[in-house]
Biopython code that builds the backbone (N, CA, C, O; Angstrom):
import numpy as np
from Bio.PDB.StructureBuilder import StructureBuilder

atoms = [
    (1, "UNK", "N", (105.289, 168.453, -72.524)),
    (1, "UNK", "CA", (105.021, 169.706, -73.179)),
    (1, "UNK", "C", (105.699, 169.673, -74.547)),
    (1, "UNK", "O", (106.834, 169.216, -74.678)),
    (2, "UNK", "N", (105.000, 170.155, -75.543)),
    (2, "UNK", "CA", (105.536, 170.140, -76.906)),
    (2, "UNK", "C", (106.380, 171.401, -77.125)),
    (2, "UNK", "O", (105.904, 172.525, -76.964)),
    (3, "UNK", "N", (107.656, 171.179, -77.499)),
    (3, "UNK", "CA", (108.585, 172.278, -77.739)),
    (3, "UNK", "C", (109.283, 172.070, -79.081)),
    (3, "UNK", "O", (109.723, 170.966, -79.400)),
    (4, "UNK", "N", (109.378, 173.147, -79.863)),
    (4, "UNK", "CA", (110.066, 173.037, -81.147)),
    (4, "UNK", "C", (111.573, 173.267, -80.971)),
    (4, "UNK", "O", (112.041, 173.526, -79.862)),
    (5, "UNK", "N", (112.314, 173.173, -82.054)),
    (5, "UNK", "CA", (113.779, 173.291, -81.999)),
    (5, "UNK", "C", (114.200, 174.632, -81.408)),
    (5, "UNK", "O", (115.047, 174.669, -80.516)),
    (6, "UNK", "N", (113.630, 175.726, -81.884)),
    (6, "UNK", "CA", (114.013, 177.051, -81.398)),
    (6, "UNK", "C", (113.730, 177.200, -79.902)),
    (6, "UNK", "O", (114.557, 177.738, -79.167)),
    (7, "UNK", "N", (112.573, 176.729, -79.450)),
    (7, "UNK", "CA", (112.241, 176.815, -78.026)),
    (7, "UNK", "C", (113.229, 176.015, -77.184)),
    (7, "UNK", "O", (113.669, 176.469, -76.129)),
    (8, "UNK", "N", (113.568, 174.836, -77.656)),
    (8, "UNK", "CA", (114.498, 173.980, -76.914)),
    (8, "UNK", "C", (115.885, 174.609, -76.833)),
    (8, "UNK", "O", (116.495, 174.636, -75.764)),
    (9, "UNK", "N", (116.388, 175.119, -77.967)),
    (9, "UNK", "CA", (117.703, 175.756, -77.968)),
    (9, "UNK", "C", (117.719, 177.010, -77.090)),
    (9, "UNK", "O", (118.707, 177.291, -76.411)),
    (10, "UNK", "N", (116.623, 177.751, -77.113)),
    (10, "UNK", "CA", (116.521, 178.965, -76.298)),
    (10, "UNK", "C", (116.545, 178.619, -74.815)),
    (10, "UNK", "O", (117.242, 179.270, -74.037)),
    (11, "UNK", "N", (115.791, 177.602, -74.421)),
    (11, "UNK", "CA", (115.790, 177.198, -73.006)),
    (11, "UNK", "C", (117.163, 176.731, -72.554)),
    (11, "UNK", "O", (117.590, 177.050, -71.445)),
    (12, "UNK", "N", (117.857, 175.983, -73.395)),
    (12, "UNK", "CA", (119.198, 175.510, -73.034)),
    (12, "UNK", "C", (120.107, 176.705, -72.745)),
    (12, "UNK", "O", (120.942, 176.641, -71.843)),
    (13, "UNK", "N", (119.953, 177.786, -73.495)),
    (13, "UNK", "CA", (120.772, 178.987, -73.277)),
    (13, "UNK", "C", (120.377, 179.736, -72.009)),
    (13, "UNK", "O", (121.225, 180.356, -71.367)),
    (14, "UNK", "N", (119.104, 179.683, -71.646)),
    (14, "UNK", "CA", (118.594, 180.478, -70.521)),
    (14, "UNK", "C", (118.786, 179.791, -69.171)),
    (14, "UNK", "O", (119.098, 180.451, -68.179)),
    (15, "UNK", "N", (118.605, 178.485, -69.126)),
    (15, "UNK", "CA", (118.641, 177.767, -67.846)),
    (15, "UNK", "C", (120.083, 177.647, -67.361)),
    (15, "UNK", "O", (120.907, 177.017, -68.024)),
    (16, "UNK", "N", (120.396, 178.249, -66.209)),
    (16, "UNK", "CA", (121.779, 178.171, -65.715)),
    (16, "UNK", "C", (122.069, 176.832, -65.036)),
    (16, "UNK", "O", (121.176, 176.178, -64.497)),
    (17, "UNK", "N", (123.342, 176.449, -65.079)),
    (17, "UNK", "CA", (123.763, 175.266, -64.323)),
    (17, "UNK", "C", (123.594, 175.613, -62.851)),
    (17, "UNK", "O", (124.051, 176.668, -62.411)),
    (18, "UNK", "N", (122.942, 174.739, -62.079)),
    (18, "UNK", "CA", (122.771, 175.053, -60.655)),
    (18, "UNK", "C", (124.130, 175.167, -59.971)),
    (18, "UNK", "O", (125.067, 174.437, -60.296)),
    (19, "UNK", "N", (124.220, 176.085, -59.030)),
    (19, "UNK", "CA", (125.434, 176.183, -58.223)),
    (19, "UNK", "C", (125.444, 175.002, -57.265)),
    (19, "UNK", "O", (125.054, 173.893, -57.631)),
    (20, "UNK", "N", (125.877, 175.235, -56.079)),
    (20, "UNK", "CA", (125.846, 174.161, -55.091)),
    (20, "UNK", "C", (124.399, 173.807, -54.808)),
    (20, "UNK", "O", (123.525, 174.673, -54.757)),
    (21, "UNK", "N", (124.169, 172.535, -54.628)),
    (21, "UNK", "CA", (122.816, 172.076, -54.364)),
    (21, "UNK", "C", (122.829, 170.586, -54.138)),
    (21, "UNK", "O", (123.882, 169.964, -54.001)),
    (22, "UNK", "N", (121.668, 170.040, -54.103)),
    (22, "UNK", "CA", (121.550, 168.609, -53.848)),
    (22, "UNK", "C", (121.882, 167.808, -55.105)),
    (22, "UNK", "O", (121.844, 168.318, -56.225)),
    (23, "UNK", "N", (122.202, 166.559, -54.880)),
    (23, "UNK", "CA", (122.439, 165.629, -55.990)),
    (23, "UNK", "C", (121.205, 165.586, -56.872)),
    (23, "UNK", "O", (121.315, 165.601, -58.098)),
    (24, "UNK", "N", (120.025, 165.532, -56.256)),
    (24, "UNK", "CA", (118.771, 165.440, -57.003)),
    (24, "UNK", "C", (118.593, 166.640, -57.940)),
    (24, "UNK", "O", (118.202, 166.471, -59.095)),
    (25, "UNK", "N", (118.878, 167.844, -57.449)),
    (25, "UNK", "CA", (118.743, 169.039, -58.289)),
    (25, "UNK", "C", (119.656, 168.947, -59.503)),
    (25, "UNK", "O", (119.233, 169.244, -60.620)),
    (26, "UNK", "N", (120.908, 168.537, -59.294)),
    (26, "UNK", "CA", (121.845, 168.434, -60.411)),
    (26, "UNK", "C", (121.431, 167.323, -61.378)),
    (26, "UNK", "O", (121.559, 167.485, -62.591)),
    (27, "UNK", "N", (120.949, 166.229, -60.868)),
    (27, "UNK", "CA", (120.498, 165.122, -61.713)),
    (27, "UNK", "C", (119.315, 165.558, -62.579)),
    (27, "UNK", "O", (119.279, 165.283, -63.778)),
    (28, "UNK", "N", (118.359, 166.234, -61.965)),
    (28, "UNK", "CA", (117.187, 166.714, -62.709)),
    (28, "UNK", "C", (117.607, 167.735, -63.755)),
    (28, "UNK", "O", (117.088, 167.725, -64.871)),
    (29, "UNK", "N", (118.546, 168.623, -63.408)),
    (29, "UNK", "CA", (119.037, 169.612, -64.365)),
    (29, "UNK", "C", (119.637, 168.920, -65.595)),
    (29, "UNK", "O", (119.280, 169.248, -66.726)),
    (30, "UNK", "N", (120.538, 167.972, -65.378)),
    (30, "UNK", "CA", (121.180, 167.309, -66.518)),
    (30, "UNK", "C", (120.198, 166.452, -67.311)),
    (30, "UNK", "O", (120.326, 166.348, -68.531)),
    (31, "UNK", "N", (119.233, 165.845, -66.655)),
    (31, "UNK", "CA", (118.190, 165.106, -67.376)),
    (31, "UNK", "C", (117.371, 166.067, -68.248)),
    (31, "UNK", "O", (117.023, 165.745, -69.384)),
    (32, "UNK", "N", (117.070, 167.245, -67.701)),
    (32, "UNK", "CA", (116.306, 168.245, -68.450)),
    (32, "UNK", "C", (117.094, 168.727, -69.671)),
    (32, "UNK", "O", (116.549, 168.798, -70.773)),
    (33, "UNK", "N", (118.349, 169.052, -69.482)),
    (33, "UNK", "CA", (119.178, 169.516, -70.601)),
    (33, "UNK", "C", (119.294, 168.425, -71.667)),
    (33, "UNK", "O", (119.250, 168.717, -72.863)),
    (34, "UNK", "N", (119.439, 167.177, -71.236)),
    (34, "UNK", "CA", (119.494, 166.067, -72.206)),
    (34, "UNK", "C", (118.183, 165.939, -72.966)),
    (34, "UNK", "O", (118.192, 165.680, -74.170)),
    (35, "UNK", "N", (117.059, 166.115, -72.286)),
    (35, "UNK", "CA", (115.752, 166.024, -72.947)),
    (35, "UNK", "C", (115.561, 167.164, -73.950)),
    (35, "UNK", "O", (114.963, 166.968, -75.008)),
    (36, "UNK", "N", (116.065, 168.348, -73.619)),
    (36, "UNK", "CA", (115.939, 169.504, -74.510)),
    (36, "UNK", "C", (116.911, 169.445, -75.684)),
    (36, "UNK", "O", (116.658, 170.035, -76.734)),
    (37, "UNK", "N", (118.005, 168.743, -75.509)),
    (37, "UNK", "CA", (119.041, 168.659, -76.546)),
    (37, "UNK", "C", (118.522, 167.954, -77.789)),
    (37, "UNK", "O", (117.570, 167.175, -77.731)),
    (38, "UNK", "N", (119.157, 168.240, -78.899)),
    (38, "UNK", "CA", (118.737, 167.673, -80.178)),
    (38, "UNK", "C", (119.421, 166.336, -80.419)),
    (38, "UNK", "O", (120.616, 166.176, -80.171)),
    (39, "UNK", "N", (118.651, 165.397, -80.899)),
    (39, "UNK", "CA", (119.183, 164.064, -81.180)),
    (39, "UNK", "C", (119.852, 164.042, -82.556)),
    (39, "UNK", "O", (119.663, 164.947, -83.369)),
    (40, "UNK", "N", (120.626, 163.007, -82.795)),
    (40, "UNK", "CA", (121.271, 162.833, -84.088)),
    (40, "UNK", "C", (120.215, 162.717, -85.196)),
    (40, "UNK", "O", (120.400, 163.233, -86.298)),
    (41, "UNK", "N", (119.113, 162.037, -84.889)),
    (41, "UNK", "CA", (118.025, 161.891, -85.863)),
    (41, "UNK", "C", (117.421, 163.257, -86.205)),
    (41, "UNK", "O", (117.089, 163.518, -87.361)),
    (42, "UNK", "N", (117.278, 164.126, -85.201)),
    (42, "UNK", "CA", (116.720, 165.458, -85.457)),
    (42, "UNK", "C", (117.684, 166.297, -86.296)),
    (42, "UNK", "O", (117.248, 167.085, -87.134)),
    (43, "UNK", "N", (118.988, 166.134, -86.076)),
    (43, "UNK", "CA", (119.962, 166.845, -86.902)),
    (43, "UNK", "C", (119.747, 166.498, -88.363)),
    (43, "UNK", "O", (119.783, 167.378, -89.223)),
    (44, "UNK", "N", (119.523, 165.224, -88.652)),
    (44, "UNK", "CA", (119.286, 164.795, -90.031)),
    (44, "UNK", "C", (117.910, 165.237, -90.525)),
    (44, "UNK", "O", (117.778, 165.781, -91.622)),
    (45, "UNK", "N", (116.890, 164.997, -89.702)),
    (45, "UNK", "CA", (115.513, 165.300, -90.088)),
    (45, "UNK", "C", (115.314, 166.775, -90.440)),
    (45, "UNK", "O", (114.640, 167.095, -91.419)),
    (46, "UNK", "N", (115.898, 167.671, -89.643)),
    (46, "UNK", "CA", (115.696, 169.104, -89.850)),
    (46, "UNK", "C", (116.879, 169.782, -90.542)),
    (46, "UNK", "O", (116.891, 171.003, -90.694)),
    (47, "UNK", "N", (117.871, 168.999, -90.962)),
    (47, "UNK", "CA", (119.026, 169.575, -91.643)),
    (47, "UNK", "C", (119.757, 170.593, -90.777)),
    (47, "UNK", "O", (120.178, 171.641, -91.265)),
    (48, "UNK", "N", (119.904, 170.289, -89.512)),
    (48, "UNK", "CA", (120.526, 171.220, -88.578)),
    (48, "UNK", "C", (122.018, 171.327, -88.872)),
    (48, "UNK", "O", (122.729, 170.332, -89.009)),
    (49, "UNK", "N", (122.461, 172.594, -88.964)),
    (49, "UNK", "CA", (123.872, 172.865, -89.226)),
    (49, "UNK", "C", (124.330, 173.965, -88.272)),
    (49, "UNK", "O", (123.575, 174.882, -87.949)),
    (50, "UNK", "N", (125.576, 173.855, -87.830)),
    (50, "UNK", "CA", (126.151, 174.889, -86.983)),
    (50, "UNK", "C", (127.420, 175.410, -87.620)),
    (50, "UNK", "O", (128.329, 174.645, -87.945)),
    (51, "UNK", "N", (127.474, 176.723, -87.794)),
    (51, "UNK", "CA", (128.663, 177.405, -88.290)),
    (51, "UNK", "C", (128.998, 178.465, -87.250)),
    (51, "UNK", "O", (128.272, 179.445, -87.084)),
    (52, "UNK", "N", (130.109, 178.253, -86.555)),
    (52, "UNK", "CA", (130.443, 179.144, -85.446)),
    (52, "UNK", "C", (129.384, 178.993, -84.370)),
    (52, "UNK", "O", (129.104, 177.885, -83.912)),
    (53, "UNK", "N", (128.802, 180.102, -83.972)),
    (53, "UNK", "CA", (127.751, 180.050, -82.958)),
    (53, "UNK", "C", (126.354, 180.051, -83.573)),
    (53, "UNK", "O", (125.361, 179.957, -82.853)),
    (54, "UNK", "N", (126.272, 180.155, -84.888)),
    (54, "UNK", "CA", (124.986, 180.193, -85.587)),
    (54, "UNK", "C", (124.504, 178.786, -85.894)),
    (54, "UNK", "O", (125.238, 177.971, -86.453)),
    (55, "UNK", "N", (123.255, 178.511, -85.519)),
    (55, "UNK", "CA", (122.637, 177.214, -85.802)),
    (55, "UNK", "C", (121.460, 177.474, -86.731)),
    (55, "UNK", "O", (120.633, 178.349, -86.474)),
    (56, "UNK", "N", (121.396, 176.699, -87.820)),
    (56, "UNK", "CA", (120.289, 176.832, -88.763)),
    (56, "UNK", "C", (119.640, 175.466, -88.953)),
    (56, "UNK", "O", (120.266, 174.429, -88.731)),
    (57, "UNK", "N", (118.367, 175.483, -89.368)),
    (57, "UNK", "CA", (117.645, 174.245, -89.642)),
    (57, "UNK", "C", (116.456, 174.554, -90.525)),
    (57, "UNK", "O", (116.062, 175.709, -90.686)),
    (58, "UNK", "N", (115.896, 173.513, -91.090)),
    (58, "UNK", "CA", (114.705, 173.608, -91.925)),
    (58, "UNK", "C", (113.503, 173.611, -90.983)),
    (58, "UNK", "O", (113.229, 172.603, -90.331)),
    (59, "UNK", "N", (112.792, 174.715, -90.905)),
    (59, "UNK", "CA", (111.679, 174.820, -89.970)),
    (59, "UNK", "C", (110.427, 174.091, -90.448)),
    (59, "UNK", "O", (109.527, 173.832, -89.649)),
    (60, "UNK", "N", (110.353, 173.758, -91.726)),
    (60, "UNK", "CA", (109.181, 173.043, -92.246)),
    (60, "UNK", "C", (109.036, 171.703, -91.536)),
    (60, "UNK", "O", (109.988, 170.927, -91.454)),
    (61, "UNK", "N", (107.862, 171.443, -91.034)),
    (61, "UNK", "CA", (107.584, 170.175, -90.367)),
    (61, "UNK", "C", (108.037, 170.120, -88.925)),
    (61, "UNK", "O", (107.839, 169.103, -88.259)),
    (62, "UNK", "N", (108.643, 171.194, -88.419)),
    (62, "UNK", "CA", (109.118, 171.211, -87.041)),
    (62, "UNK", "C", (107.993, 171.666, -86.114)),
    (62, "UNK", "O", (107.971, 172.805, -85.649)),
    (63, "UNK", "N", (107.065, 170.752, -85.859)),
    (63, "UNK", "CA", (105.922, 171.089, -85.007)),
    (63, "UNK", "C", (106.234, 170.901, -83.539)),
    (63, "UNK", "O", (105.442, 171.285, -82.678)),
    (64, "UNK", "N", (107.368, 170.322, -83.248)),
    (64, "UNK", "CA", (107.776, 170.166, -81.868)),
    (64, "UNK", "C", (107.843, 168.717, -81.432)),
    (64, "UNK", "O", (107.323, 167.811, -82.083)),
    (65, "UNK", "N", (108.495, 168.543, -80.322)),
    (65, "UNK", "CA", (108.676, 167.220, -79.729)),
    (65, "UNK", "C", (108.172, 167.279, -78.295)),
    (65, "UNK", "O", (108.376, 168.271, -77.594)),
    (66, "UNK", "N", (107.531, 166.237, -77.877)),
    (66, "UNK", "CA", (107.015, 166.180, -76.513)),
    (66, "UNK", "C", (108.178, 165.969, -75.548)),
    (66, "UNK", "O", (108.924, 164.996, -75.660)),
    (67, "UNK", "N", (108.321, 166.892, -74.601)),
    (67, "UNK", "CA", (109.367, 166.830, -73.587)),
    (67, "UNK", "C", (108.682, 166.698, -72.231)),
    (67, "UNK", "O", (107.839, 167.518, -71.867)),
    (68, "UNK", "N", (109.052, 165.664, -71.493)),
    (68, "UNK", "CA", (108.474, 165.466, -70.168)),
    (68, "UNK", "C", (109.191, 166.384, -69.176)),
    (68, "UNK", "O", (110.409, 166.318, -69.015)),
    (69, "UNK", "N", (108.410, 167.236, -68.519)),
    (69, "UNK", "CA", (108.978, 168.197, -67.573)),
    (69, "UNK", "C", (108.241, 168.052, -66.250)),
    (69, "UNK", "O", (107.063, 168.392, -66.136)),
    (70, "UNK", "N", (108.954, 167.543, -65.256)),
    (70, "UNK", "CA", (108.384, 167.359, -63.926)),
    (70, "UNK", "C", (108.364, 168.653, -63.129)),
    (70, "UNK", "O", (108.786, 169.705, -63.610)),
    (71, "UNK", "N", (107.872, 168.557, -61.915)),
    (71, "UNK", "CA", (107.710, 169.726, -61.046)),
    (71, "UNK", "C", (109.048, 170.413, -60.756)),
    (71, "UNK", "O", (109.149, 171.633, -60.877)),
    (72, "UNK", "N", (110.065, 169.654, -60.380)),
    (72, "UNK", "CA", (111.364, 170.236, -60.045)),
    (72, "UNK", "C", (112.036, 170.814, -61.292)),
    (72, "UNK", "O", (112.636, 171.888, -61.226)),
    (73, "UNK", "N", (111.944, 170.121, -62.415)),
    (73, "UNK", "CA", (112.504, 170.640, -63.670)),
    (73, "UNK", "C", (111.797, 171.940, -64.052)),
    (73, "UNK", "O", (112.430, 172.867, -64.556)),
    (74, "UNK", "N", (110.495, 172.008, -63.813)),
    (74, "UNK", "CA", (109.733, 173.221, -64.104)),
    (74, "UNK", "C", (110.277, 174.385, -63.272)),
    (74, "UNK", "O", (110.380, 175.508, -63.765)),
    (75, "UNK", "N", (110.624, 174.117, -62.018)),
    (75, "UNK", "CA", (111.197, 175.159, -61.158)),
    (75, "UNK", "C", (112.534, 175.651, -61.719)),
    (75, "UNK", "O", (112.849, 176.839, -61.642)),
    (76, "UNK", "N", (113.313, 174.729, -62.281)),
    (76, "UNK", "CA", (114.608, 175.099, -62.856)),
    (76, "UNK", "C", (114.449, 175.970, -64.102)),
    (76, "UNK", "O", (115.369, 176.697, -64.475)),
    (77, "UNK", "N", (113.290, 175.894, -64.739)),
    (77, "UNK", "CA", (113.020, 176.684, -65.944)),
    (77, "UNK", "C", (112.377, 178.027, -65.615)),
    (77, "UNK", "O", (112.813, 179.064, -66.116)),
    (78, "UNK", "N", (111.345, 178.013, -64.777)),
    (78, "UNK", "CA", (110.487, 179.190, -64.600)),
    (78, "UNK", "C", (111.232, 180.404, -64.043)),
    (78, "UNK", "O", (111.117, 181.496, -64.600)),
    (79, "UNK", "N", (111.981, 180.240, -62.974)),
    (79, "UNK", "CA", (112.642, 181.401, -62.358)),
    (79, "UNK", "C", (113.626, 182.084, -63.306)),
    (79, "UNK", "O", (113.531, 183.296, -63.498)),
    (80, "UNK", "N", (114.574, 181.344, -63.909)),
    (80, "UNK", "CA", (115.492, 182.035, -64.833)),
    (80, "UNK", "C", (114.796, 182.572, -66.084)),
    (80, "UNK", "O", (115.226, 183.581, -66.644)),
    (81, "UNK", "N", (113.728, 181.909, -66.527)),
    (81, "UNK", "CA", (112.991, 182.404, -67.689)),
    (81, "UNK", "C", (112.321, 183.732, -67.354)),
    (81, "UNK", "O", (112.359, 184.663, -68.159)),
    (82, "UNK", "N", (111.706, 183.832, -66.170)),
    (82, "UNK", "CA", (111.095, 185.100, -65.744)),
    (82, "UNK", "C", (112.140, 186.208, -65.701)),
    (82, "UNK", "O", (111.913, 187.306, -66.207)),
    (83, "UNK", "N", (113.292, 185.909, -65.089)),
    (83, "UNK", "CA", (114.356, 186.907, -64.981)),
    (83, "UNK", "C", (114.861, 187.325, -66.358)),
    (83, "UNK", "O", (115.069, 188.511, -66.616)),
    (84, "UNK", "N", (115.056, 186.351, -67.236)),
    (84, "UNK", "CA", (115.528, 186.635, -68.588)),
    (84, "UNK", "C", (114.542, 187.532, -69.333)),
    (84, "UNK", "O", (114.945, 188.490, -69.992)),
    (85, "UNK", "N", (113.261, 187.223, -69.228)),
    (85, "UNK", "CA", (112.240, 188.001, -69.931)),
    (85, "UNK", "C", (112.141, 189.406, -69.359)),
    (85, "UNK", "O", (111.977, 190.363, -70.115)),
    (86, "UNK", "N", (112.236, 189.552, -68.043)),
    (86, "UNK", "CA", (112.185, 190.888, -67.442)),
    (86, "UNK", "C", (113.338, 191.756, -67.937)),
    (86, "UNK", "O", (113.137, 192.910, -68.315)),
    (87, "UNK", "N", (114.538, 191.198, -67.933)),
    (87, "UNK", "CA", (115.716, 191.943, -68.396)),
    (87, "UNK", "C", (115.600, 192.252, -69.886)),
    (87, "UNK", "O", (115.855, 193.380, -70.307)),
    (88, "UNK", "N", (115.220, 191.265, -70.679)),
    (88, "UNK", "CA", (115.093, 191.466, -72.125)),
    (88, "UNK", "C", (114.022, 192.480, -72.457)),
    (88, "UNK", "O", (114.174, 193.251, -73.404)),
    (89, "UNK", "N", (112.930, 192.496, -71.687)),
    (89, "UNK", "CA", (111.856, 193.452, -71.919)),
    (89, "UNK", "C", (112.342, 194.873, -71.637)),
    (89, "UNK", "O", (112.053, 195.789, -72.408)),
    (90, "UNK", "N", (113.072, 195.064, -70.547)),
    (90, "UNK", "CA", (113.605, 196.392, -70.215)),
    (90, "UNK", "C", (114.550, 196.884, -71.305)),
    (90, "UNK", "O", (114.627, 198.084, -71.567)),
    (91, "UNK", "N", (115.266, 195.963, -71.939)),
    (91, "UNK", "CA", (116.233, 196.316, -72.983)),
    (91, "UNK", "C", (115.605, 196.310, -74.382)),
    (91, "UNK", "O", (116.305, 196.465, -75.383)),
    (92, "UNK", "N", (114.267, 196.127, -74.443)),
    (92, "UNK", "CA", (113.564, 196.019, -75.728)),
    (92, "UNK", "C", (114.210, 194.967, -76.611)),
    (92, "UNK", "O", (114.453, 195.196, -77.796)),
    (93, "UNK", "N", (114.485, 193.811, -76.022)),
    (93, "UNK", "CA", (115.198, 192.746, -76.708)),
    (93, "UNK", "C", (114.382, 191.443, -76.744)),
    (93, "UNK", "O", (114.949, 190.361, -76.894)),
    (94, "UNK", "N", (113.075, 191.545, -76.607)),
    (94, "UNK", "CA", (112.196, 190.370, -76.615)),
    (94, "UNK", "C", (112.024, 189.871, -78.045)),
    (94, "UNK", "O", (111.836, 190.656, -78.974)),
    (95, "UNK", "N", (112.092, 188.564, -78.201)),
    (95, "UNK", "CA", (111.837, 187.933, -79.492)),
    (95, "UNK", "C", (110.567, 187.098, -79.371)),
    (95, "UNK", "O", (110.118, 186.801, -78.264)),
    (96, "UNK", "N", (109.995, 186.727, -80.496)),
    (96, "UNK", "CA", (108.750, 185.969, -80.495)),
    (96, "UNK", "C", (108.882, 184.661, -79.714)),
    (96, "UNK", "O", (107.939, 184.254, -79.036)),
    (97, "UNK", "N", (110.018, 184.007, -79.798)),
    (97, "UNK", "CA", (110.215, 182.752, -79.074)),
    (97, "UNK", "C", (110.070, 182.965, -77.568)),
    (97, "UNK", "O", (109.580, 182.082, -76.864)),
    (98, "UNK", "N", (110.493, 184.133, -77.066)),
    (98, "UNK", "CA", (110.383, 184.422, -75.639)),
    (98, "UNK", "C", (108.916, 184.548, -75.223)),
    (98, "UNK", "O", (108.529, 184.112, -74.139)),
    (99, "UNK", "N", (108.114, 185.146, -76.091)),
    (99, "UNK", "CA", (106.683, 185.280, -75.820)),
    (99, "UNK", "C", (106.040, 183.895, -75.720)),
    (99, "UNK", "O", (105.262, 183.627, -74.805)),
    (100, "UNK", "N", (106.372, 183.025, -76.664)),
    (100, "UNK", "CA", (105.832, 181.668, -76.651)),
    (100, "UNK", "C", (106.243, 180.891, -75.415)),
    (100, "UNK", "O", (105.427, 180.182, -74.826)),
    (101, "UNK", "N", (107.512, 181.019, -75.013)),
    (101, "UNK", "CA", (107.975, 180.329, -73.808)),
    (101, "UNK", "C", (107.296, 180.890, -72.561)),
    (101, "UNK", "O", (106.971, 180.146, -71.636)),
    (102, "UNK", "N", (107.083, 182.202, -72.541)),
    (102, "UNK", "CA", (106.369, 182.818, -71.415)),
    (102, "UNK", "C", (104.964, 182.241, -71.309)),
    (102, "UNK", "O", (104.506, 181.904, -70.218)),
    (103, "UNK", "N", (104.285, 182.130, -72.438)),
    (103, "UNK", "CA", (102.934, 181.576, -72.439)),
    (103, "UNK", "C", (102.926, 180.133, -71.948)),
    (103, "UNK", "O", (102.063, 179.751, -71.158)),
    (104, "UNK", "N", (103.879, 179.334, -72.410)),
    (104, "UNK", "CA", (103.906, 177.914, -72.047)),
    (104, "UNK", "C", (104.306, 177.672, -70.597)),
    (104, "UNK", "O", (103.712, 176.828, -69.927)),
    (105, "UNK", "N", (105.307, 178.404, -70.103)),
    (105, "UNK", "CA", (105.859, 178.081, -68.799)),
    (105, "UNK", "C", (105.400, 178.999, -67.670)),
    (105, "UNK", "O", (105.322, 178.558, -66.524)),
    (106, "UNK", "N", (105.098, 180.243, -67.958)),
    (106, "UNK", "CA", (104.753, 181.167, -66.881)),
    (106, "UNK", "C", (103.250, 181.391, -66.809)),
    (106, "UNK", "O", (102.657, 181.264, -65.738)),
    (107, "UNK", "N", (102.628, 181.721, -67.933)),
    (107, "UNK", "CA", (101.188, 181.946, -67.929)),
    (107, "UNK", "C", (100.427, 180.671, -67.600)),
    (107, "UNK", "O", (99.522, 180.691, -66.766)),
    (108, "UNK", "N", (100.782, 179.557, -68.246)),
    (108, "UNK", "CA", (100.082, 178.297, -67.995)),
    (108, "UNK", "C", (100.331, 177.783, -66.590)),
    (108, "UNK", "O", (99.464, 177.117, -66.023)),
    (109, "UNK", "N", (101.491, 178.072, -66.011)),
    (109, "UNK", "CA", (101.824, 177.608, -64.666)),
    (109, "UNK", "C", (100.927, 178.301, -63.632)),
    (109, "UNK", "O", (100.585, 177.709, -62.609)),
    (110, "UNK", "N", (100.548, 179.559, -63.905)),
    (110, "UNK", "CA", (99.761, 180.308, -62.947)),
    (110, "UNK", "C", (98.260, 180.023, -63.057)),
    (110, "UNK", "O", (97.475, 180.510, -62.243)),
    (111, "UNK", "N", (97.867, 179.248, -64.047)),
    (111, "UNK", "CA", (96.430, 178.934, -64.220)),
    (111, "UNK", "C", (96.040, 177.739, -63.388)),
    (111, "UNK", "O", (94.880, 177.328, -63.404)),
]
sb = StructureBuilder()
sb.init_structure("model")
sb.init_model(0)
sb.init_chain("A")
sb.init_seg("    ")
for serial, (resi, resn, name, xyz) in enumerate(atoms, 1):
    if name == "N":
        sb.init_residue(resn, " ", resi, " ")
    sb.init_atom(name, np.array(xyz, "f"), 0.0, 1.0, " ", f" {name:<3s}", serial, name[0])
structure = sb.get_structure()
């Protein structure tokens, strides 16, 4: 699935570390977080800078990177994303990135 920098950073913030569970679940979680994380090359390519908790980058040319997401990794994303969107919607705190992630992970999953 093609995800841009903002989508990847947003997912990293939303997906919780699994509590107790199987080795496989934890392995898939860390593989997923590593896949979503930004590479050193991307830091240079997009001029990514972090000051405190604020991360900025040059959005020009950031069409996204293909991230392989298997069935179990998808499960680790969908449930917390649904919960996050429900809470954010009730608080009128939805951002455009959340709409895009909903379309990619929740709407497309149900088709």
